[in-house]
C-alpha positions as a Python dict, from the first residue, in 0.01 Angstrom:
ca = {
    (1, 'M'): (0, 0, 0),
    (2, 'R'): (247, 83, -277),
    (3, 'L'): (422, -246, -219),
    (4, 'F'): (105, -442, -291),
    (5, 'L'): (25, -234, -599),
    (6, 'T'): (369, -288, -748),
    (7, 'F'): (354, -658, -664),
    (8, 'Y'): (18, -688, -841),
    (9, 'G'): (163, -489, -1132),
    (10, 'R'): (439, -747, -1152),
    (11, 'I'): (184, -1027, -1157),
    (12, 'A'): (-2, -848, -1438),
    (13, 'A'): (326, -801, -1628),
    (14, 'L'): (386, -1176, -1644),
    (15, 'R'): (207, -1179, -1977),
    (16, 'K'): (436, -905, -2114),
    (17, 'S'): (810, -881, -2170),
    (18, 'L'): (1081, -993, -1930),
    (19, 'V'): (1213, -639, -1897),
    (20, 'L'): (878, -514, -1766),
    (21, 'I'): (873, -795, -1511),
    (22, 'T'): (1222, -688, -1404),
    (23, 'V'): (1112, -326, -1364),
    (24, 'F'): (825, -420, -1135),
    (25, 'G'): (1048, -661, -945),
    (26, 'F'): (1309, -395, -876),
    (27, 'L'): (1036, -145, -790),
    (28, 'T'): (901, -386, -531),
    (29, 'L'): (1250, -435, -387),
    (30, 'T'): (1298, -58, -378),
    (31, 'F'): (980, -3, -178),
    (32, 'V'): (1070, -288, 59),
    (33, 'A'): (1415, -140, 124),
    (34, 'L'): (1279, 213, 173),
    (35, 'A'): (1007, 91, 409),
    (36, 'A'): (1257, -117, 605),
    (37, 'G'): (1492, 180, 631),
    (38, 'T'): (1214, 402, 757),
    (39, 'F'): (1085, 139, 999),
    (40, 'T'): (1426, 56, 1148),
    (41, 'G'): (1577, 403, 1124),
    (42, 'L'): (1895, 268, 966),
    (43, 'V'): (2040, 517, 721),
    (44, 'N'): (2232, 254, 523),
    (45, 'V'): (1915, 60, 446),
    (46, 'T'): (1749, 380, 323),
    (47, 'K'): (2053, 454, 106),
    (48, 'A'): (2033, 103, -37),
    (49, 'G'): (1669, 175, -121),
    (50, 'G'): (1779, 490, -301),
    (51, 'V'): (2038, 297, -500),
    (52, 'L'): (1774, 41, -592),
    (53, 'G'): (1548, 327, -700),
    (54, 'V'): (1814, 463, -934),
    (55, 'L'): (1873, 114, -1072),
    (56, 'T'): (1499, 76, -1125),
    (57, 'A'): (1494, 407, -1312),
    (58, 'L'): (1776, 293, -1540),
    (59, 'I'): (1598, -32, -1618),
    (60, 'A'): (1273, 157, -1686),
    (61, 'Y'): (1464, 394, -1915),
    (62, 'Y'): (1601, 94, -2103),
    (63, 'T'): (1246, -41, -2135),
    (64, 'G'): (1158, 271, -2319),
}
């Protein structure tokens, strides 16, 4: 459910700045990686989702 909401948020952000589009894009990738890690049970995929989450947070911090 969160994946669809962030994807729709990205679609809505198309009329805004490029940085906001990037934030929603990385947030979507984060949720995909975390869901894939949970679904497959692979720890490395879950860790990659965590790294993407931190990167998303840094981009959102830059956005202001």
